N, C-alpha and C positions, 0 to 999 in steps of 0.2 A: 649660390655661394654667398655667404654673409661677409660683406666688406665694410670697413670703416670709410667714411667719406674722405676723399682726397688721397686715398691710397690706391695705387695701381695693383692689379692682381699679380700674384707671384708667377714668374715665368715657369712654364712646365718644361722640364728636361726629360731625358729618357727614364728617370727614376721617379717622376711625379713632381708635385709642387715643392718648392723650396721650404725647408723648415728652419733654416738658420739664415743669419744675415750674410752679406756678401763675402765676408772674410772668415766665416765659420766660428765667430766668437759668441754668438748669442741668438736669442729669439728675435723675430721680427715684429712681435706684437707686445702689448703691455702685459706685465706680469700680474697686475691687479686690475680686475674688470672695473668699468666705470661705475657700476652700481654699489660697489663696496666703499666704505669711508676712507680707506688708505689710498685710494686713487688720487685724491686731491692733495696738493702740497700745502705746507703751512702758509706759504705766501698767498695761495688762492683762498684759503679759508680766512686769512686775515683781511684780504681785500674785500671779501664778501661781508665780513663783520663791519668794516668801516663804511662800506656802501649802504648797508642796512641802517646803521646809526645815523649816517649823513642824510639819508632819505627821510628818516623819522623827524629829524630836526628841520629839514626844509619844508615838511608838511606843517610844522608849527608856525613857520614864518614864510608863507608861500611868496608873497610879493617882495619882501626884502631879500630873500635868498634865492630868487628865481634863476640867477645866472651864476651861482656859487659853484666852483669846482672843488671837489675834495680829492686830493692826490695822496698817494702812499709812496714813500721812499724808504729805502732800507735803513740808512743812517743819515744823520745831519752832516753838513760839510765839516771837514776836519779843522778848518781855520775860521773861527767866529769873527764877525766884524768887530772893530775896536769898541763899539758902544755896547756890544753884547757881553753878558757875563760868561765866565769860563766854566759853565756847567753843561751837563748833557741836556739837550733840548728834546722834548717829547713831541712837540708840534709847533707849527709856525703859521701865522696868518699874514697873507699878502693882500693889501687893499687893491681894489680894482682901479684900472686906468682906462684910457680910451682904447688902447690896444688889447688889453687883457682883462677878463672878468676877475672878480675877487676869488682868491684861492685860499684854501686851508690845506696845509701839508702835514701829514701824520707820519712819524718815523716808526717803522715796524720793530726793528731790533731793540731799541731802548724800552719800548713798551712791553715786549715779550719777556725781556730779562727781569722785569720788575714783578711779573705775575707768575703765580704757581698754577692756578686753575683757569679754565675757560671763562668762568663767571667773573673772576677778578679782572681778566683781560677785557671783557666786554664793558665792565664798569669803568675801567681806566680809559678805554677808547672813548666812551661817552663823555667822561669828564674832560678829556683833552679837547674833544670836538666842541663841547659847550664853552670851554674857556676861550678857544680861538674864535669861535663864532661870536661869543659875547664881546670880545675885543673889537671885532669888525663892526658890530651893531651898537657898540657903546652901552651895553647893558651887563648886569651881573651874570656870571655863569650859572648861578642857581636859578635865575629866571629863564634861562634858555632851556635847560633840561632839569627840572626839579627832581625827577626820579633818580638821576645819576648821583645825586649827593646824599641820598638816604642810605644810611649804613645800618 
């Protein structure tokens, strides 16, 4: 019998294995198999996109970005700090301290609403990451990822 890891086998009753969930409302397995593209959510695809772009940038500056954390959040906080402008933030850089390594936070929803295609989203993610990493390293964003700024 082919089972997914972490799932217990369906209990067998007098009529064979269960084919529905406990309350009879639906199936007990995924509707889309893992090998099809619809199995992954938008959130998971965006996380992979940011992870790939962040890994490529850390390969360019291995020593300076050795401890960098790249995080993804849905939306920025609703109330900006008094010194921040009242515009939608696409990303944020948090310098490192003794307790925490440097962090770059990318906000998923504002980026996705500005893009129509996956290629545009990839370029915008790379631009936001290069801007934030450039602010951490005190260098121009065009020097962090030159290919992200070619149009």
